[in-house]
C-alpha positions in Angstrom: -6.6 9.0 -10.9 -10.2 9.0 -11.0 -10.2 11.5 -14.0 -8.1 8.9 -15.6 -10.2 6.1 -15.0 -13.4 7.9 -15.8 -11.9 8.9 -19.2 -10.7 5.6 -19.5 -13.9 4.0 -19.3 -15.3 6.3 -22.0 -13.1 4.5 -24.4 -14.7 0.9 -25.4 -11.6 -0.9 -26.1 -10.1 0.3 -22.6 -13.5 -0.3 -21.0 -13.3 -4.1 -22.0 -9.7 -4.2 -20.4 -11.0 -2.6 -17.1 -14.1 -5.0 -17.0 -11.8 -7.8 -17.6 -9.6 -6.8 -14.9 -12.6 -6.1 -12.4 -14.0 -9.8 -13.2 -10.5 -11.0 -12.4 -10.5 -9.6 -9.1 -14.0 -10.6 -8.6 -12.9 -14.6 -9.0 -10.1 -13.8 -7.0 -12.2 -12.5 -3.9 -14.7 -15.1 -4.3 -11.6 -17.9 -3.9 -10.7 -15.8 -0.9 -14.1 -16.8 0.4 -14.0 -20.7 0.2 -12.3 -21.9 3.0 -10.0 -25.1 2.8 -12.0 -28.4 4.4 -10.4 -30.1 7.4 -8.9 -27.0 9.4 -10.2 -25.1 12.5 -10.1 -21.4 10.9 -10.9 -19.9 14.4 -7.9 -21.6 16.2 -5.9 -20.7 13.1 -6.6 -16.9 13.1 -5.7 -16.8 16.8 -2.4 -18.5 16.1 -1.4 -16.1 13.1 -2.2 -13.1 15.3 0.0 -14.3 17.9 2.7 -14.5 15.3 1.7 -11.3 13.3 4.9 -9.5 13.0 6.8 -12.5 11.6 6.7 -13.6 7.8 3.6 -15.1 8.2 1.8 -11.8 8.9 3.4 -10.3 5.7 2.0 -12.9 3.9 -1.6 -12.9 5.4 -1.7 -9.3 4.9 -0.5 -9.7 1.0 -3.2 -12.2 0.7 -5.9 -9.8 2.2 -6.4 -12.1 4.9 -6.9 -15.4 2.9 -3.8 -16.8 4.7 -5.6 -16.7 8.4 -8.7 -18.0 7.0 -7.0 -21.1 5.1 -8.9 -20.3 2.1 -8.4 -21.7 -1.3 -5.8 -18.6 -2.4 -4.3 -18.7 1.1 -0.8 -18.6 -0.7 -2.1 -16.1 -3.1 0.6 -14.2 -5.1 3.7 -14.7 -2.5 5.2 -18.1 -4.6 4.9 -16.0 -7.6 6.5 -13.2 -6.0 9.5 -15.0 -4.6 10.2 -17.4 -7.9 10.5 -14.0 -9.4 12.9 -12.6 -6.9 14.6 -15.9 -7.0 15.2 -16.1 -10.9 16.2 -12.2 -11.3 19.0 -13.1 -9.0 20.0 -16.2 -10.6 19.7 -14.2 -13.7 23.2 -12.6 -12.5 24.6 -15.5 -11.3 24.0 -17.9 -14.3 25.1 -17.2 -17.8 22.4 -19.1 -19.5 19.6 -17.0 -18.1 22.0 -13.8 -18.4 22.2 -14.6 -22.2 18.2 -15.5 -22.4 17.5 -12.3 -20.5 19.8 -9.9 -22.9 20.3 -11.5 -26.3 17.1 -13.9 -26.3 14.4 -11.4 -27.2 10.8 -12.4 -27.1 11.7 -16.1 -27.2 14.4 -15.6 -24.3 11.7 -13.8 -22.3 9.1 -16.7 -22.7 11.8 -19.4 -21.6 12.1 -17.3 -18.6 8.7 -17.0 -17.8 8.1 -20.7 -18.3 10.9 -21.3 -15.8 9.4 -19.0 -13.2 6.1 -20.7 -13.5 7.9 -23.6 -12.6 9.8 -22.4 -9.8 6.2 -20.9 -8.5 4.9 -24.6 -8.5 8.0 -25.9 -6.6 7.9 -23.1 -3.9 4.1 -23.4 -3.8 4.6 -26.9 -2.7 7.2 -26.2 -0.1 5.0 -23.6 1.3 2.0 -25.8 1.5 3.6 -28.7 3.1 5.1 -25.9 5.6 1.5 -24.7 6.2 0.4 -27.8 6.8 2.9 -29.0 9.3 2.5 -25.6 11.3 -1.3 -26.3 11.6 -0.4 -29.9 12.8 1.9 -28.8 15.2 -0.4 -26.3 16.8 -3.3 -28.7 16.8 -5.1 -26.5 14.1 -6.3 -29.2 12.0 -10.1 -30.5 12.4 -10.9 -33.4 14.7 -10.4 -36.6 12.4 -8.0 -34.9 9.9 -5.1 -36.5 10.7 -4.7 -39.2 8.0 -3.3 -38.8 4.8 -6.2 -38.0 2.7 -7.2 -34.9 4.7 -3.4 -33.9 4.3 -3.3 -34.4 0.6 -6.6 -32.9 0.2 -5.1 -29.3 2.0 -1.8 -29.4 0.4 -3.1 -30.1 -3.4 -5.8 -27.2 -2.8 -3.3 -24.7 -1.5 -1.1 -25.4 -4.7 -3.7 -25.6 -7.2 -4.9 -22.2 -5.6 -1.8 -20.8 -6.1 -1.3 -21.6 -9.6 -4.7 -20.5 -10.4 -3.5 -16.9 -9.0 -0.7 -16.9 -10.8 -2.6 -17.6 -14.1 -5.0 -14.9 -13.5 -1.9 -12.5 -12.8 -0.7 -13.4 -16.4 -4.5 -13.0 -17.9 -4.7 -9.7 -16.5 -1.2 -8.6 -17.8 -2.1 -9.8 -21.4 -5.9 -8.7 -21.5 -6.2 -6.3 -19.0 -4.7 -3.0 -17.6 -1.3 -2.7 -15.7 0.7 -5.7 -14.1 -1.7 -8.4 -13.2 0.3 -9.5 -10.8 0.7 -6.3 -8.9 -3.1 -5.6 -9.2 -3.9 -8.6 -7.6 -1.5 -7.9 -4.7 -3.1 -4.3 -4.9 -6.6 -6.1 -4.4 -5.3 -8.4 -1.6 -4.0 -5.5 0.7 -7.0 -3.1 0.0 -9.6 -5.8 1.0 -8.1 -5.6 4.6 -8.8 -2.1 4.9 -12.7 -2.7 6.3 -11.1 -5.1 9.1 -8.4 -2.6 9.7 -11.0 0.1 10.5 -12.9 -2.5 12.5 -9.7 -3.3 14.6 -9.2 0.5 15.3 -12.8 1.0 16.4 -12.6 -2.2 18.9 -9.1 -1.2 20.0 -10.6 2.2 21.1 -13.7 0.6 22.7 -11.2 -1.8 24.7 -9.2 1.0 25.9 -12.2 2.8 26.8 -13.4 -0.5 29.0 -10.1 -0.9 30.5 -10.0 2.8 31.6 -12.9 2.7 33.1 -12.3 -0.9 34.8 -14.9 -3.0 33.1 -12.5 -4.9 31.6 -9.7 -6.3 33.5 -7.4 -9.7 33.1 -9.9 -11.2 35.8 -12.8 -10.5 34.2 -11.6 -11.7 30.7 -10.6 -15.1 32.4 -13.8 -15.4 34.1 -15.5 -14.9 30.8 -13.8 -18.2 29.5 -10.7 -16.6 28.0 -7.6 -18.2 28.6 -4.3 -15.9 30.1 -2.7 -15.6 26.9 -5.9 -14.6 25.0 -7.1 -12.0 27.9 -3.5 -10.4 27.6 -3.8 -10.4 23.9 -7.2 -8.4 24.2 -5.6 -6.1 26.7 -3.0 -5.4 24.3 -5.0 -4.6 21.6 -6.3 -1.3 23.6 -5.5 1.7 21.3 -6.2 5.4 22.7 -7.7 7.7 20.3 -4.9 9.8 20.3 -3.1 6.8 19.0 -5.6 6.4 16.4 -5.3 9.9 15.2 -1.4 9.6 15.1 -2.0 6.5 13.0 -4.1 8.2 10.3 -1.8 11.4 10.3 1.2 9.4 9.9 -0.3 7.1 7.2 -1.5 10.2 5.0 2.0 11.7 5.4 3.6 8.5 4.5 1.3 8.3 1.2 2.4 11.7 0.4 6.3 10.7 1.3 6.0 8.2 -1.2 3.9 9.5 -4.2 7.0 12.4 -3.9 9.7 9.8 -3.8 8.2 7.7 -6.5 8.1 10.6 -8.8 11.7 12.0 -8.0 14.7 11.1 -10.4 18.1 12.8 -11.1 18.4 13.9 -14.8 21.9 13.7 -16.3 22.3 15.9 -19.2 23.5 14.3 -22.4 24.6 16.2 -25.3 24.7 14.5 -28.8 27.3 15.5 -31.4 26.2 16.4 -34.8 27.0 13.6 -37.4 26.2 13.6 -41.2 24.7 10.7 -42.7 24.3 11.0 -46.7 23.0 14.6 -47.1 21.3 14.8 -44.0 22.8 16.0 -40.5 21.8 14.6 -37.4 22.1 14.9 -33.5 23.2 18.2 -32.1 20.3 18.0 -29.6 20.4 17.7 -25.9 18.5 15.2 -23.7 19.1 13.4 -20.6 19.7 10.4 -18.6 16.9 10.0 -15.8 17.9 7.7 -12.9 14.8 7.4 -10.6 15.3 7.3 -6.5 13.3 4.5 -6.2 15.0 2.5 -8.8 14.4 -0.9 -7.0 10.4 -0.5 -5.9 9.4 -2.6 -3.0 11.5 -5.4 -3.8 14.4 -5.0 -1.2 11.9 -4.4 1.6 10.0 -7.9 0.9 13.0 -9.7 0.6 14.6 -8.4 3.6 11.9 -9.1 5.6 11.6 -12.6 4.3 15.5 -13.2 5.4 15.3 -11.0 8.4 12.5 -12.6 9.8 12.9 -16.4 9.0 15.0 -17.3 12.2 11.9 -16.2 14.3 9.3 -17.7 11.9 11.3 -20.8 11.9 11.3 -20.9 15.7 7.5 -19.9 16.0 6.8 -23.3 13.6 9.1 -25.4 16.0 7.5 -23.9 19.2 7.7 -20.7 21.5 10.0 -21.4 24.0 8.5 -21.1 27.8 8.8 -18.0 30.0 12.0 -17.6 31.7 14.6 -20.0 30.2 17.4 -19.1 28.0 15.8 -19.7 24.8 12.8 -17.6 25.5 15.8 -14.6 26.1 17.1 -15.5 22.8 14.0 -15.9 21.4 12.8 -12.2 22.5 16.2 -10.8 21.4 15.8 -11.6 17.7 12.0 -11.2 17.7 10.3 -9.0 15.2 9.7 -6.2 17.8 13.3 -6.5 19.0 16.0 -3.3 18.5 18.5 -5.6 16.8 15.8 -7.2 14.2 15.2 -3.6 13.5 18.9 -2.5 12.7 19.5 -5.9 10.9 16.1 -5.1 8.7 17.6 -1.9 8.1 20.9 -2.7 6.7 19.6 -5.6 4.7 17.3 -3.0 3.2 20.3 -0.7 2.3 22.2 -3.8 1.0 19.7 -5.1 -1.2 18.8 -1.9 -2.6 22.4 -1.5 -3.9 22.0 -5.0 -5.2 18.9 -4.4 -7.1 20.2 -1.1 -8.6 23.4 -2.9 -9.7 20.9 -5.4 -11.9 18.8 -2.8 -13.4 21.3 -0.1 -14.3 24.6 -0.9 -15.5 27.2 2.0 -16.0 29.3 0.5 -18.3 26.5 -0.7 -20.6 25.2 2.6 -20.5 27.9 4.8 -21.2 28.8 2.2 -24.1 25.4 2.9 -25.6 26.1 6.6 -25.3 29.2 6.5 -27.0 27.8 4.6 -29.9 25.2 6.9 -30.3 27.6 9.9 -30.4 26.5 11.3 -26.8 28.6 12.6 -24.0 27.7 13.8 -20.7 29.4 17.8 -20.5 32.5 18.0 -18.7 33.5 14.2 -19.0 35.3 12.3 -21.7 33.7 9.2 -23.3 34.5 5.9 -21.8 35.8 5.1 -18.2 35.2 8.9 -16.8 31.8 8.8 -17.8 31.5 5.3 -16.3 32.8 6.5 -13.1 30.6 9.8 -13.1 27.4 7.5 -13.7 28.4 5.0 -11.0 28.9 7.7 -8.8 25.5 9.4 -9.1 24.1 5.7 -8.7 25.3 4.9 -5.7 24.3 8.5 -4.3 21.0 8.0 -5.6 20.5 4.3 -4.2 21.7 5.2 -0.9 19.1 8.0 -0.5 16.3 5.5 -2.1 17.8 3.0 0.2 17.3 5.1 3.6 13.7 6.1 2.5 12.8 2.5 2.1 14.3 1.8 5.6 12.7 4.9 6.8 9.2 3.3 5.6 9.6 0.1 6.7 11.0 0.9 10.2 8.7 3.6 11.0 5.5 1.3 11.5 7.6 -1.2 13.7 8.6 1.8 15.8 4.9 3.1 16.0 3.6 -0.6 16.8 6.1 -0.7 19.8 5.4 2.8 21.0 1.6 1.8 20.9 2.0 -1.7 21.4 0.1 -2.8 18.8 1.6 -5.2 16.1 -1.2 -4.8 13.2 0.8 -1.8 11.7 4.1 -3.7 11.6 4.0 -4.4 7.9 2.0 -1.7 7.0 5.0 0.4 5.7 5.4 -2.1 3.1 1.6 -2.2 2.4 1.5 1.3 2.2 4.6 1.2 -0.5 2.9 -1.6 -2.7 -0.7 0.1 -2.7 0.5 3.5 -3.6 2.9 2.1 -6.3 0.5 0.1 -8.1 -1.8 2.7 -8.1 0.5 5.1 -10.1 1.5 2.5 -12.3 -1.6 1.5 -13.5 -2.7 4.9 -13.9 0.2 5.8 -15.8 -0.5 2.3 -18.1 -3.9 3.8 -18.7 -2.5 7.3 -19.3 0.1 5.9 -22.1 -2.9 3.4 -23.9 -4.8 6.6 -24.0 -2.3 8.1 -25.4 -1.4 5.5 -28.1 -5.0 5.5 -29.1 -5.2 9.1 -29.7 -2.0 8.7 -32.2 -3.5 5.7 -33.8 -6.7 7.9 -34.5 -4.5 10.7 -35.9 -2.8 8.4 -38.4 -5.9 6.9 -39.5 
């Protein structure tokens, strides 16, 4: 990867694209440091830390911590991602969008992109309103910020910030390197690495203080902490062996993701010979590649958004008191519960099959193969070929879905064992970071290869 970037830097055309991408990321990081007025960021961060395993914790990770700091780019790229997923789902259900996607060509792509932008703004409005009312519900607004003007400033700033991030991502896609939305998402997650290292260090320090008896619930309450804050500090303690387990598990997870990301099933395809005029075409062998991780990380994001929606809405309304029936139900569907993990795993598998069916149509593939004179050895063109491709697709999708489920569930299990919720969305983050890094390197390599062909032709 480093070698590819170094070679790309030596090419003037690619160097300009890399510099442009870095400048956009610099603007993104500056925006993440500018806080929205009328908000008590200290109280907000404490509140979101207590809700770290909900969908709000995922938003905070994706935004690089900006969500908990109430910055201009607090909503980050999440409205655009949600909008893209919704439009992609509607493309299957609405014939007009399906015609635009399949037969519209470049003009159809632009129309779908325009619809996605408008949907992004609509989702940003809803999220900004929910964000504001959550802060108002928990008393996170600054003193004297209860009026209409502070509410308007907060909501409009968040919507404008999200729209600007969407624009920056599209500029990177057009004038920079790789997919701009993915790169901004990548930058937001990676920016949290220093704070994660600091949290691990403070966790070891807290564990040592608890072990020696210098830090207890009584000493913390005497120092001015509330009972909940003191318990939260004690729960953040992490033994050195736990940190070592996290590091080894993280490295193993990266290796596993890289291996699966490049894994694919290749179905052999033979093309019959055909004569066109005086020339003979065909007769060669090829293959039909089917990637194991065909759906990427989308099933994980969508499954987590839906599975954690009940507990997130309940957290907005207010966490029930201890000892009540409502609190028992709350704990049963909490994102740390076994029930949540089972539902989460099943939904990942379901969405993996759904996205695979959208992206890979066996009937269309078989028809195109038949038109070009191709066939799979041992299977007749038509329905037998469709059935075989569908059978292979189901097996590949099942393996990829189980892989995604394991990667998403393991951090939850580790966090439950260690008593630390900070690793709850770690699996999703690692998949995104590794996937975007590999895709960006491939984009650089393809552009360098095109430049070599261009120079040869000249």
